[in-house]
VOPAGU-2260 file (C-alpha; in pm, 1 decimal, decimal comma):
REM VOPAGU-2260
SITE   aa  ch    i         X         Y         Z
SITE  MET   A    0   -5263,7   11808,9   -7146,3
SITE  ALA   A    1   -4861,5   11890,4   -7193,5
SITE  ILE   A    2   -4628,0   11582,7   -7172,3
SITE  GLN   A    3   -4442,9   11566,8   -6847,2
SITE  ARG   A    4   -4111,9   11401,9   -6770,9
SITE  PRO   A    5   -4097,4   11056,4   -6648,2
SITE  LYS   A    6   -4137,1   11016,2   -6284,3
SITE  GLY   A    7   -3800,1   10968,8   -6091,1
SITE  THR   A    8   -3644,4   11206,2   -6342,0
SITE  GLN   A    9   -3524,0   11548,2   -6344,5
SITE  ASP   A   10   -3455,8   11834,1   -6579,8
SITE  LEU   A   11   -3125,5   12017,2   -6482,0
SITE  LEU   A   12   -3170,9   12364,9   -6598,0
SITE  PRO   A   13   -2933,3   12660,4   -6604,1
SITE  GLY   A   14   -2823,0   12768,2   -6272,9
SITE  ALA   A   15   -2836,4   12394,4   -6127,4
SITE  VAL   A   16   -2634,1   12278,8   -6422,8
SITE  GLU   A   17   -2343,3   12509,0   -6312,0
SITE  GLN   A   18   -2337,3   12335,9   -5964,7
SITE  TRP   A   19   -2322,8   11991,5   -6147,3
SITE  GLN   A   20   -2034,3   12131,7   -6379,0
SITE  TYR   A   21   -1837,8   12250,8   -6050,2
SITE  LEU   A   22   -1863,8   11908,1   -5893,0
SITE  GLU   A   23   -1753,9   11712,7   -6212,1
SITE  ASP   A   24   -1479,2   11935,9   -6268,6
SITE  THR   A   25   -1345,5   11895,4   -5908,4
SITE  ILE   A   26   -1371,4   11499,2   -5948,8
SITE  ARG   A   27   -1193,2   11496,1   -6268,3
SITE  SER   A   28    -892,4   11705,9   -6106,1
SITE  VAL   A   29    -891,3   11481,0   -5806,8
SITE  CYS   A   30    -875,5   11156,0   -6050,6
SITE  ARG   A   31    -619,0   11309,8   -6264,9
SITE  GLU   A   32    -395,9   11384,9   -5941,7
SITE  TYR   A   33    -434,7   11015,4   -5850,1
SITE  GLY   A   34    -340,0   10886,7   -6180,7
SITE  TYR   A   35    -701,8   10753,3   -6292,4
SITE  GLU   A   36    -830,9   10757,4   -6651,1
SITE  GLU   A   37   -1168,7   10804,7   -6753,2
SITE  ILE   A   38   -1371,6   10525,6   -6921,8
SITE  ARG   A   39   -1711,5   10553,2   -7105,7
SITE  THR   A   40   -1911,1   10243,8   -7148,7
SITE  PRO   A   41   -2279,1   10207,0   -7307,6
SITE  MET   A   42   -2592,8   10294,7   -7107,6
SITE  PHE   A   43   -2756,1    9952,1   -7188,1
SITE  GLU   A   44   -2598,5    9608,0   -7176,6
SITE  ALA   A   45   -2676,9    9244,2   -7230,8
SITE  THR   A   46   -2912,2    9164,8   -6907,9
SITE  GLU   A   47   -2697,8    8878,3   -6833,0
SITE  LEU   A   48   -2398,8    9093,8   -6747,0
SITE  PHE   A   49   -2590,7    9237,3   -6461,5
SITE  GLN   A   50   -2746,0    8911,9   -6357,2
SITE  ARG   A   51   -2431,4    8744,9   -6338,0
SITE  GLY   A   52   -2200,3    9037,4   -6219,4
SITE  VAL   A   53   -2466,7    9230,7   -5966,3
SITE  GLY   A   54   -2589,7    8887,0   -5853,0
SITE  GLN   A   55   -2954,3    8695,3   -5902,4
SITE  THR   A   56   -3038,5    8748,9   -5527,1
SITE  THR   A   57   -2987,4    9122,5   -5528,0
SITE  ASP   A   58   -3269,6    9376,6   -5518,8
SITE  ILE   A   59   -3142,2    9549,8   -5825,0
SITE  VAL   A   60   -3164,7    9230,7   -6033,8
SITE  GLN   A   61   -3488,7    9116,1   -5894,4
SITE  LYS   A   62   -3692,8    9421,9   -5865,4
SITE  GLU   A   63   -3519,3    9757,9   -6017,2
SITE  MET   A   64   -3367,3    9710,1   -6357,1
SITE  TYR   A   65   -3525,4    9857,0   -6682,1
SITE  THR   A   66   -3515,7    9549,5   -6901,8
SITE  PHE   A   67   -3664,6    9506,7   -7241,1
SITE  LEU   A   68   -3617,3    9287,8   -7566,2
SITE  ASP   A   69   -3452,6    9469,1   -7843,6
SITE  LYS   A   70   -3551,3    9411,9   -8220,5
SITE  GLY   A   71   -3360,7    9100,0   -8207,6
SITE  ASP   A   72   -3542,7    8942,7   -7936,0
SITE  ARG   A   73   -3210,4    9002,3   -7712,6
SITE  SER   A   74   -3273,7    9081,3   -7356,6
SITE  MET   A   75   -3090,7    9424,5   -7281,1
SITE  THR   A   76   -3085,6    9639,3   -6959,1
SITE  LEU   A   77   -3035,7    9983,8   -6887,0
SITE  ARG   A   78   -2711,5   10020,9   -6664,3
SITE  PRO   A   79   -2810,7    9983,1   -6298,8
SITE  GLU   A   80   -2466,3   10044,4   -6190,8
SITE  GLY   A   81   -2136,7   10092,5   -6333,9
SITE  THR   A   82   -1881,0    9823,9   -6219,5
SITE  ALA   A   83   -2000,8    9522,8   -6395,8
SITE  SER   A   84   -1998,7    9736,4   -6722,5
SITE  VAL   A   85   -1623,3    9840,9   -6664,3
SITE  CYS   A   86   -1524,4    9491,8   -6582,0
SITE  ARG   A   87   -1671,0    9397,9   -6908,6
SITE  ALA   A   88   -1489,7    9651,7   -7101,5
SITE  TYR   A   89   -1161,9    9540,7   -6946,3
SITE  VAL   A   90   -1218,1    9197,2   -7050,9
SITE  GLU   A   91   -1353,6    9270,7   -7383,8
SITE  ASN   A   92   -1091,5    9500,7   -7459,9
SITE  LYS   A   93    -809,5    9310,9   -7326,8
SITE  LEU   A   94    -696,5    9553,4   -7096,2
SITE  HIS   A   95    -567,7    9278,0   -6852,2
SITE  GLY   A   96    -269,6    9285,0   -7106,9
SITE  GLN   A   97    -170,0    9614,9   -7005,2
SITE  PRO   A   98      55,5    9699,3   -6733,3
SITE  GLN   A   99    -141,1    9672,5   -6403,2
SITE  PRO   A  100    -331,8    9782,8   -6195,2
SITE  VAL   A  101    -549,9    9940,9   -6459,8
SITE  LYS   A  102    -712,2   10253,6   -6287,2
SITE  LEU   A  103   -1022,8   10381,0   -6424,5
SITE  TYR   A  104   -1301,6   10611,8   -6342,9
SITE  TYR   A  105   -1649,4   10701,5   -6494,7
SITE  MET   A  106   -1930,9   10951,2   -6449,8
SITE  GLY   A  107   -2297,9   10903,8   -6593,4
SITE  PRO   A  108   -2668,6   10808,7   -6560,7
SITE  MET   A  109   -2775,3   10488,0   -6413,8
SITE  PHE   A  110   -3129,7   10364,2   -6397,5
SITE  ARG   A  111   -3337,8   10186,5   -6143,3
SITE  TYR   A  112   -3701,3   10130,5   -6110,5
SITE  GLU   A  113   -3726,7   10224,1   -5727,1
SITE  ARG   A  114   -3961,2   10444,1   -5547,2
SITE  PRO   A  115   -3857,6   10799,7   -5606,4
SITE  GLN   A  116   -3768,7   10980,6   -5268,8
SITE  SER   A  117   -3534,6   11262,0   -5170,8
SITE  GLY   A  118   -3190,3   11189,1   -5309,9
SITE  ARG   A  119   -3309,5   10884,3   -5504,2
SITE  PHE   A  120   -3414,0   10901,9   -5881,4
SITE  ARG   A  121   -3514,4   10635,8   -6122,3
SITE  GLN   A  122   -3255,5   10787,7   -6337,1
SITE  PHE   A  123   -2960,4   10901,3   -6129,7
SITE  HIS   A  124   -2600,2   10973,0   -6196,3
SITE  GLN   A  125   -2282,4   10820,7   -6050,0
SITE  PHE   A  126   -1909,4   10876,0   -6007,2
SITE  GLY   A  127   -1713,2   10572,0   -5981,6
SITE  VAL   A  128   -1356,4   10447,5   -5966,1
SITE  GLU   A  129   -1227,2   10101,6   -6036,6
SITE  VAL   A  130    -874,6    9954,6   -5967,0
SITE  LEU   A  131    -852,3    9621,6   -6157,1
SITE  GLY   A  132    -509,6    9402,9   -6149,7
SITE  ALA   A  133    -406,3    9455,3   -5794,9
SITE  ASP   A  134    -488,6    9286,6   -5452,5
SITE  GLN   A  135    -267,0    9449,7   -5202,7
SITE  PRO   A  136    -410,0    9651,9   -4909,7
SITE  LEU   A  137    -249,0    9960,5   -5050,8
SITE  VAL   A  138    -489,0    9941,9   -5306,4
SITE  ASP   A  139    -801,0    9951,6   -5101,1
SITE  ALA   A  140    -638,7   10231,6   -4892,3
SITE  GLU   A  141    -588,0   10467,5   -5178,9
SITE  VAL   A  142    -934,0   10407,8   -5321,7
SITE  ILE   A  143   -1106,9   10523,9   -5007,0
SITE  SER   A  144    -844,5   10801,1   -4946,9
SITE  LEU   A  145    -918,2   10933,3   -5299,2
SITE  VAL   A  146   -1293,2   10988,8   -5206,9
SITE  TRP   A  147   -1221,5   11107,1   -4841,5
SITE  ASN   A  148    -993,6   11367,0   -4996,3
SITE  LEU   A  149   -1217,3   11447,9   -5271,2
SITE  TYR   A  150   -1482,4   11513,0   -4995,2
SITE  GLN   A  151   -1204,4   11736,9   -4837,2
SITE  ARG   A  152   -1152,5   11946,9   -5151,2
SITE  LEU   A  153   -1538,1   11990,9   -5154,6
SITE  GLY   A  154   -1530,4   12140,1   -4811,3
SITE  LEU   A  155   -1779,2   11864,0   -4687,5
SITE  THR   A  156   -1792,7   11818,8   -4305,5
SITE  GLN   A  157   -1952,7   11584,2   -4057,1
SITE  LEU   A  158   -1857,3   11299,6   -4236,6
SITE  GLU   A  159   -1834,1   10926,4   -4124,6
SITE  VAL   A  160   -1654,7   10641,5   -4312,9
SITE  HIS   A  161   -1763,3   10321,6   -4216,0
SITE  VAL   A  162   -1529,5   10018,3   -4286,2
SITE  ASN   A  163   -1554,4    9660,9   -4288,4
SITE  SER   A  164   -1409,3    9315,2   -4420,7
SITE  VAL   A  165   -1700,0    9083,8   -4548,1
SITE  GLY   A  166   -1415,5    8820,7   -4592,2
SITE  CYS   A  167   -1308,9    8575,4   -4867,3
SITE  PRO   A  168   -1551,4    8264,8   -5034,8
SITE  VAL   A  169   -1356,1    8067,4   -4758,1
SITE  CYS   A  170   -1421,3    8245,1   -4448,3
SITE  ARG   A  171   -1782,6    8351,1   -4579,1
SITE  ALA   A  172   -1872,2    7993,2   -4611,8
SITE  LYS   A  173   -1812,0    7969,9   -4237,4
SITE  HIS   A  174   -1997,0    8277,5   -4175,0
SITE  ARG   A  175   -2291,2    8181,2   -4364,5
SITE  GLU   A  176   -2337,0    7836,6   -4170,5
SITE  GLN   A  177   -2299,2    8014,6   -3809,4
SITE  LEU   A  178   -2546,2    8317,7   -3951,3
SITE  GLN   A  179   -2820,3    8051,9   -4092,7
SITE  GLU   A  180   -2782,5    7871,6   -3751,2
SITE  PHE   A  181   -2859,0    8189,6   -3543,8
SITE  LEU   A  182   -3130,5    8308,9   -3755,6
SITE  ALA   A  183   -3325,8    7952,5   -3802,7
SITE  SER   A  184   -3536,9    7964,4   -3500,3
SITE  ARG   A  185   -3641,8    8331,6   -3587,6
SITE  ARG   A  186   -3690,2    8307,3   -3965,1
SITE  ASN   A  187   -4040,3    8354,4   -3939,4
SITE  GLU   A  188   -3988,9    8705,2   -3782,8
SITE  LEU   A  189   -3783,5    8816,2   -4100,6
SITE  CYS   A  190   -3955,8    9041,2   -4352,5
SITE  LYS   A  191   -4041,7    8827,4   -4693,0
SITE  ASP   A  192   -3744,5    8920,5   -4890,6
SITE  CYS   A  193   -3502,1    8815,0   -4607,3
SITE  GLN   A  194   -3689,4    8470,6   -4560,0
SITE  GLU   A  195   -3597,3    8425,2   -4936,8
SITE  ARG   A  196   -3239,4    8524,8   -4852,3
SITE  PHE   A  197   -3223,4    8271,9   -4560,8
SITE  GLU   A  198   -3107,9    8016,2   -4819,9
SITE  ARG   A  199   -2967,3    8206,1   -5115,9
SITE  ASN   A  200   -2780,0    8501,8   -4952,8
SITE  PRO   A  201   -2830,9    8522,2   -4569,7
SITE  LEU   A  202   -2539,1    8778,8   -4540,1
SITE  ARG   A  203   -2748,0    9021,2   -4698,4
SITE  ILE   A  204   -3018,9    8990,9   -4428,4
SITE  LEU   A  205   -2753,8    9211,3   -4222,9
SITE  ASP   A  206   -2814,1    9475,6   -4476,2
SITE  CYS   A  207   -3188,6    9493,3   -4441,0
SITE  LYS   A  208   -3327,3    9838,1   -4391,8
SITE  ASN   A  209   -3664,8    9676,7   -4222,4
SITE  LEU   A  210   -3644,3    9772,0   -3856,8
SITE  SER   A  211   -3786,8    9456,1   -3732,3
SITE  CYS   A  212   -3524,1    9258,6   -3925,4
SITE  GLN   A  213   -3265,2    9470,5   -3763,7
SITE  ALA   A  214   -3408,1    9373,5   -3431,2
SITE  VAL   A  215   -3403,9    8992,8   -3542,7
SITE  THR   A  216   -3048,0    9018,1   -3630,1
SITE  SER   A  217   -2925,2    9205,7   -3334,6
SITE  GLY   A  218   -2650,1    9012,3   -3173,8
SITE  ALA   A  219   -2609,5    8806,2   -3475,4
SITE  PRO   A  220   -2253,9    8661,0   -3590,5
SITE  THR   A  221   -2081,3    8917,6   -3795,4
SITE  THR   A  222   -1812,1    8843,3   -4074,5
SITE  HIS   A  223   -1533,3    8937,0   -3829,6
SITE  ASP   A  224   -1613,6    8622,8   -3611,4
SITE  THR   A  225   -1508,7    8402,7   -3908,9
SITE  LEU   A  226   -1244,8    8610,9   -4109,7
SITE  CYS   A  227    -944,9    8393,2   -4211,4
SITE  GLN   A  228    -585,7    8475,2   -4134,5
SITE  ASP   A  229    -539,7    8601,2   -4485,3
SITE  CYS   A  230    -841,9    8820,5   -4465,6
SITE  SER   A  231    -782,2    8928,0   -4128,9
SITE  THR   A  232    -442,8    9045,8   -4202,1
SITE  HIS   A  233    -536,3    9215,5   -4509,9
SITE  PHE   A  234    -798,9    9421,8   -4332,6
SITE  GLU   A  235    -563,7    9516,9   -4049,3
SITE  ARG   A  236    -308,8    9658,1   -4305,2
SITE  VAL   A  237    -573,7    9885,2   -4458,0
SITE  LEU   A  238    -675,1   10014,4   -4156,0
SITE  ALA   A  239    -327,8   10095,5   -4061,0
SITE  LEU   A  240    -277,7   10268,4   -4425,2
SITE  LEU   A  241    -593,5   10467,7   -4336,9
SITE  ASP   A  242    -450,1   10586,4   -4018,2
SITE  VAL   A  243    -146,1   10701,9   -4214,5
SITE  ALA   A  244    -341,7   10872,8   -4467,2
SITE  GLY   A  245    -566,1   11059,9   -4181,3
SITE  VAL   A  246    -881,7   10915,1   -4306,7
SITE  VAL   A  247   -1115,0   10939,6   -4016,6
SITE  TYR   A  248   -1324,3   10594,6   -4021,4
SITE  ARG   A  249   -1534,8   10359,1   -3803,5
SITE  VAL   A  250   -1521,1    9966,5   -3821,9
SITE  ASN   A  251   -1903,5    9874,4   -3870,3
SITE  PRO   A  252   -1896,0    9470,8   -3850,4
SITE  ARG   A  253   -2245,3    9512,1   -3971,4
SITE  LEU   A  254   -2156,3    9674,2   -4303,0
SITE  VAL   A  255   -2200,1    9396,4   -4552,0
SITE  ARG   A  256   -2345,8    9631,0   -4888,4
SITE  GLY   A  257   -2602,2    9529,5   -5094,2
SITE  LEU   A  258   -2426,3    9370,0   -5403,4
SITE  ASP   A  259   -2315,7    8970,7   -5441,9
SITE  TYR   A  260   -1961,0    9045,6   -5541,5
SITE  TYR   A  261   -1808,2    9226,3   -5272,1
SITE  THR   A  262   -1498,1    9044,9   -5114,8
SITE  LYS   A  263   -1277,9    9155,7   -4805,2
SITE  THR   A  264   -1289,7    9538,0   -4768,7
SITE  ALA   A  265   -1631,1    9707,4   -4772,6
SITE  PHE   A  266   -1710,3   10050,7   -4707,3
SITE  GLU   A  267   -1966,9   10340,5   -4718,5
SITE  VAL   A  268   -1950,9   10747,7   -4639,5
SITE  MET   A  269   -2206,4   10875,4   -4461,9
SITE  VAL   A  270   -2338,2   11232,7   -4401,1
SITE  GLU   A  271   -2647,5   11250,8   -4169,5
SITE  GLU   A  272   -2789,4   11590,4   -4268,0
SITE  ILE   A  273   -2926,7   11458,9   -4596,9
SITE  GLY   A  274   -3243,5   11268,6   -4445,5
SITE  ALA   A  275   -3293,2   10860,3   -4483,0
SITE  GLN   A  276   -3060,7   10824,0   -4775,3
SITE  SER   A  277   -2740,6   10930,9   -4576,1
SITE  ALA   A  278   -2499,9   10709,3   -4762,1
SITE  ILE   A  279   -2307,3   10921,1   -5044,1
SITE  CYS   A  280   -2063,6   10692,9   -5132,0
SITE  GLY   A  281   -2014,6   10278,3   -5120,0
SITE  GLY   A  282   -1760,4   10037,0   -5252,3
SITE  GLY   A  283   -1540,4    9753,4   -5175,7
SITE  ARG   A  284   -1324,4    9498,9   -5300,4
SITE  TYR   A  285   -1463,1    9251,0   -5589,3
SITE  ASP   A  286   -1158,8    8992,2   -5655,5
SITE  GLY   A  287   -1415,0    8727,3   -5839,1
SITE  LEU   A  288   -1632,0    8953,0   -6056,8
SITE  VAL   A  289   -1403,9    8969,5   -6359,8
SITE  GLU   A  290   -1379,4    8593,0   -6345,1
SITE  GLU   A  291   -1733,9    8582,5   -6309,3
SITE  ILE   A  292   -1822,9    8759,6   -6622,2
SITE  GLY   A  293   -1592,1    8567,2   -6817,3
SITE  GLY   A  294   -1254,7    8716,8   -6762,5
SITE  PRO   A  295    -897,8    8599,0   -6621,3
SITE  PRO   A  296    -887,4    8580,9   -6242,0
SITE  THR   A  297    -859,2    8939,7   -6176,5
SITE  PRO   A  298    -878,7    9144,3   -5839,9
SITE  GLY   A  299   -1053,6    9454,5   -5831,9
SITE  ILE   A  300   -1170,9    9752,3   -5590,5
SITE  GLY   A  301   -1391,6   10040,6   -5667,8
SITE  PHE   A  302   -1680,1   10256,3   -5511,7
SITE  ALA   A  303   -1972,5   10438,5   -5668,7
SITE  MET   A  304   -2077,5   10811,6   -5556,9
SITE  GLY   A  305   -2439,2   10934,3   -5640,4
SITE  ILE   A  306   -2380,7   11305,9   -5773,8
SITE  GLU   A  307   -2746,1   11404,6   -5650,8
SITE  ARG   A  308   -2684,3   11324,7   -5302,4
SITE  VAL   A  309   -2329,5   11485,8   -5271,1
SITE  LEU   A  310   -2489,2   11803,7   -5444,0
SITE  THR   A  311   -2763,0   11792,2   -5165,1
SITE  ALA   A  312   -2524,6   11765,7   -4907,8
SITE  LEU   A  313   -2314,8   12037,1   -5034,4
SITE  GLN   A  314   -2650,6   12256,4   -5074,9
SITE  VAL   A  315   -2732,5   12179,0   -4704,5
SITE  GLN   A  316   -2360,7   12266,8   -4555,4
SITE  HIS   A  317   -2369,4   12561,9   -4784,8
SITE  LYS   A  318   -2047,2   12455,9   -4988,8
SITE  LEU   A  319   -2142,5   12546,8   -5321,0
SITE  PRO   A  320   -1967,0   12815,9   -5474,1
SITE  GLU   A  321   -2161,9   13135,5   -5540,5
SITE  GLU   A  322   -2298,0   13174,7   -5886,2
SITE  LYS   A  323   -2033,0   13338,2   -6121,3
SITE  THR   A  324   -2101,9   13664,4   -6271,2
SITE  GLY   A  325   -2293,8   13683,4   -6598,6
SITE  LEU   A  326   -2187,2   13788,9   -6933,5
SITE  PHE   A  327   -1882,4   14012,6   -7013,3
SITE  ALA   A  328   -2059,6   14218,8   -7239,2
SITE  MET   A  329   -2385,8   14256,7   -7424,9
SITE  LEU   A  330   -2360,2   14369,3   -7781,3
SITE  ILE   A  331   -2638,7   14629,1   -7859,1
SITE  ALA   A  332   -2669,8   14672,0   -8251,2
SITE  LEU   A  333   -2960,2   14906,2   -8381,1
SITE  GLY   A  334   -3052,4   14854,5   -8756,0
SITE  GLU   A  335   -2941,3   14617,7   -9004,3
SITE  LYS   A  336   -2609,5   14788,2   -9092,3
SITE  ALA   A  337   -2489,8   14793,1   -8722,9
SITE  GLN   A  338   -2649,8   14417,1   -8683,3
SITE  ASN   A  339   -2402,7   14329,3   -8958,4
SITE  GLU   A  340   -2103,1   14486,6   -8842,8
SITE  GLY   A  341   -2209,2   14387,4   -8460,8
SITE  PHE   A  342   -2232,6   14010,0   -8577,5
SITE  SER   A  343   -1892,9   14019,6   -8706,8
SITE  LEU   A  344   -1746,2   14185,3   -8389,2
SITE  LEU   A  345   -1931,8   13914,2   -8191,8
SITE  GLY   A  346   -1742,3   13649,1   -8359,3
SITE  ALA   A  347   -1428,8   13825,3   -8303,1
SITE  LEU   A  348   -1483,5   13870,7   -7915,3
SITE  ARG   A  349   -1594,2   13505,0   -7881,6
SITE  ALA   A  350   -1282,8   13354,4   -8067,2
SITE  GLN   A  351   -1057,7   13576,1   -7787,0
SITE  GLY   A  352   -1261,2   13377,2   -7516,6
SITE  MET   A  353   -1507,6   13652,0   -7417,0
SITE  PRO   A  354   -1871,9   13541,4   -7317,6
SITE  VAL   A  355   -2073,4   13825,0   -7510,7
SITE  ASN   A  356   -2412,8   13820,8   -7637,7
SITE  MET   A  357   -2638,3   14008,7   -7882,5
SITE  ASP   A  358   -3000,7   14064,3   -7885,0
SITE  LEU   A  359   -3162,9   13860,4   -8142,3
SITE  GLN   A  360   -3491,2   14004,4   -8138,7
SITE  GLY   A  361   -3444,4   14350,4   -8303,1
SITE  ARG   A  362   -3558,4   14551,3   -7992,6
SITE  ASN   A  363   -3508,4   14914,7   -7913,8
SITE  LEU   A  364   -3231,8   15036,6   -7713,9
SITE  LYS   A  365   -3423,5   15045,7   -7387,1
SITE  ALA   A  366   -3509,5   14667,1   -7415,9
SITE  GLN   A  367   -3183,6   14580,2   -7492,9
SITE  LEU   A  368   -3005,5   14757,1   -7184,6
SITE  LYS   A  369   -3284,5   14606,3   -6978,8
SITE  ALA   A  370   -3173,0   14253,3   -7122,7
SITE  ALA   A  371   -2810,1   14326,0   -7051,7
SITE  ASN   A  372   -2911,5   14387,0   -6672,7
SITE  ARG   A  373   -3098,3   14073,8   -6678,2
SITE  GLN   A  374   -2815,3   13874,5   -6782,8
SITE  SER   A  375   -2572,8   14050,9   -6553,6
SITE  ALA   A  376   -2349,1   14187,8   -6823,4
SITE  ARG   A  377   -2067,3   14391,1   -6706,1
SITE  TYR   A  378   -2038,9   14616,3   -7024,7
SITE  ALA   A  379   -2305,2   14720,7   -7299,3
SITE  LEU   A  380   -2161,0   14743,4   -7657,4
SITE  ILE   A  381   -2354,8   15000,9   -7829,1
SITE  LEU   A  382   -2348,9   15026,2   -8216,0
SITE  GLY   A  383   -2587,2   15257,3   -8393,7
SITE  GLU   A  384   -2600,3   15467,1   -8705,1
SITE  GLU   A  385   -2412,1   15743,9   -8559,2
SITE  GLU   A  386   -2119,9   15525,9   -8414,4
SITE  LEU   A  387   -2135,5   15328,1   -8767,9
SITE  GLU   A  388   -2070,8   15680,6   -8935,9
SITE  ARG   A  389   -1774,3   15743,3   -8712,2
SITE  ASN   A  390   -1643,6   15387,8   -8695,7
SITE  MET   A  391   -1681,5   15383,0   -8309,1
SITE  LEU   A  392   -1798,8   15156,1   -8048,7
SITE  LEU   A  393   -1971,0   15297,3   -7716,4
SITE  ILE   A  394   -1889,5   15099,9   -7436,0
SITE  ARG   A  395   -2083,1   15158,5   -7128,3
SITE  ASP   A  396   -2017,9   15011,4   -6794,8
SITE  LEU   A  397   -2329,0   14888,7   -6619,9
SITE  THR   A  398   -2177,0   14855,3   -6283,0
SITE  LEU   A  399   -1998,3   15203,8   -6251,1
SITE  GLY   A  400   -2237,8   15376,3   -6516,8
SITE  GLU   A  401   -1950,2   15529,6   -6692,7
SITE  GLN   A  402   -1923,7   15510,8   -7083,0
SITE  SER   A  403   -1643,7   15580,1   -7327,4
SITE  GLU   A  404   -1574,9   15535,7   -7699,5
SITE  VAL   A  405   -1314,7   15340,4   -7882,5
SITE  PRO   A  406   -1255,0   15274,0   -8249,1
SITE  LEU   A  407   -1412,8   14982,6   -8399,4
SITE  VAL   A  408   -1065,3   14849,4   -8534,4
SITE  LYS   A  409    -926,0   14848,4   -8186,0
SITE  ALA   A  410   -1243,8   14749,7   -8026,6
SITE  VAL   A  411   -1136,6   14366,9   -7981,1
SITE  GLU   A  412    -805,9   14456,9   -7849,5
SITE  GLU   A  413    -951,7   14728,4   -7592,9
SITE  LEU   A  414   -1220,6   14480,1   -7472,5
SITE  ASN   A  415    -974,3   14186,3   -7433,0
SITE  LYS   A  416    -765,9   14406,8   -7208,6
SITE  LYS   A  417   -1069,3   14477,2   -6998,2
SITE  TYR   A  418   -1147,2   14126,3   -6975,9
SITE  GLN   A  419    -798,6   13997,8   -6870,7
SITE  ARG   A  420    -800,8   14264,0   -6627,3
SITE  GLY   A  421   -1144,2   14169,8   -6467,5
SITE  VAL   A  422   -1256,2   14526,8   -6520,7
């Protein structure tokens, strides 16, 4: 029996990869325009980083992490998200000594052991940004407007940006008390996970996707009921700046996000057309995270976006660009001498940036022309014994059905002219 890929993973084949590259190129362009620089962190970290950074009460830490002992009996975990790793790199590399804020972005694979379904994989890919070292509402608004403008650039429509403030440790303590008081008599009606959350992190009960828990928490106190003056002022300023930026949003008092490190601003971007997993981006402020993992007190905010989910939304809305045309030319060399000459010509054409290919199996002219058509080549460059004797190259236009000859010594120059003109 042939070995198959692990459950919850996928092979990205030619045809699909080009769509990924289009999205990645657009992301990099937008980040460059906003002044964000790329950071790349290891795909595995010390398990403690995620226990302390993501939070012991989260589903990620409790149920979903790929954790193993290395040969030194150290507990390591494949990264389930990117923010904790970026914050660890910020501390370890003393980026807090640079002019603040530090504006970073990342792209890469993440790993969570969960039930695979549409838009959800065990190896998935995220794009995220993190801004460290600034606590002004202007930063929150810029981060949200960046992702909003990225989606506008991609042409996505029917988006909903949900925004909330989950408060600071001071006002969250008041909300925790009110929420526990509200739920105390209904505790047995909660799912098993939420019953455990009741003592450790009751706020996360509001984030439960279980319909029975959602019914139990209907009418429960929200974080808005207990926001302190500082958090309330901060949130009002963020909303005012989003209005200035033209971001269409909805205040959602039940939005709390699923990670323990969030403070003040939290947000998600939804698109309903991709099924149950409708969130294609989520993030918020995490002013205590850097200190939690051993760094100096440092405000931070960021978001993460699932690459697979965004591609699904682009496909559903027919916003992905049409496939680019294939090869510029296929070199058809007939015989060993022609292959030698053609191989040299191939290198010269590629050095000029032309996408060209050559038959590698020694097939006849008819088979090679069929291969040129299969690869959507515009031209067939034919070099046989007769052409070699006259030091000429036969150029056949496979679109127009026309052909001409050019001296071999001028072949690169003439073909480059055609390539630059797009003909």
